N, C-alpha and C positions, 0 to 999 in steps of 0.2 A: 455441460462444458467440462473440459479437463482443467485440472489445477495447473497453475503456472508455477514452476519452480525457479526461484530467483537466486542466483549464486552471488553471495555477498563478497565484495572485494576488500572491505575494511572491517572495522568494528561494527558499524551501523550504516544505515541509509535513512535519510529523512523521508517521511511518509509521502509528501507531495512529489518528491523526486522519484520514489519507487513507482508510483502510479504512472508517471510519465515514462520511466525506463521500461516498464512492462507493456506499454502501449494501451493501457486502459484509459489513459487521458492523453489527448493529443497535444496538450500544452501544460505548462506549469499553472497557468491561470485556471484552466479547466479542472486540473487536479485539486487546486485549492477550493474551487467552487463545490466540487463533489464532496469534499471533506466538510465544508461549512454547512452544506445542505443535509448532512447526516447520512450520506449514502455509504459511508465507510465504517467497517467494524474491524477491530483488532482483537484477536483471541475471543471473539464473540461479544465484545463490548463496544458500544459506539465510541468513535474517536473523533474529537473536534480540534485537536492540535495539529495544525498543518505541517509543522516541522518535527513531529514526534519521532524519536529515534527508534527505528525498526531494527531488531537484532535477529540473529540466527535462532530458529525454532518458533518464531512467531508466525501466525496465520492471519492474513488480511483478506477480508471479503468486501467486494463492491459489485453491485449490479449482477449478482448471481455468479460472479467469477471469483475464484479463490487464488491467493498467492501464498506460497509456502517459501519461507526464507531459509536457505541452507548456507552453512559456513563454507 
């Protein structure tokens, strides 16, 4: 699969909102469940904080799909 490039509009986006905005989760509830179940990594490390602040330059992986955040 191709990487998803996400254009950041502010300083950061919360992780659960990012998953929903990119279409990897169909709802905020599904996004939070994916994070809770350990399906999400940020820069190669498991991330369990649902509202972790994602900033430009970070790389998020979930279910074989990758998101790259750009400013």
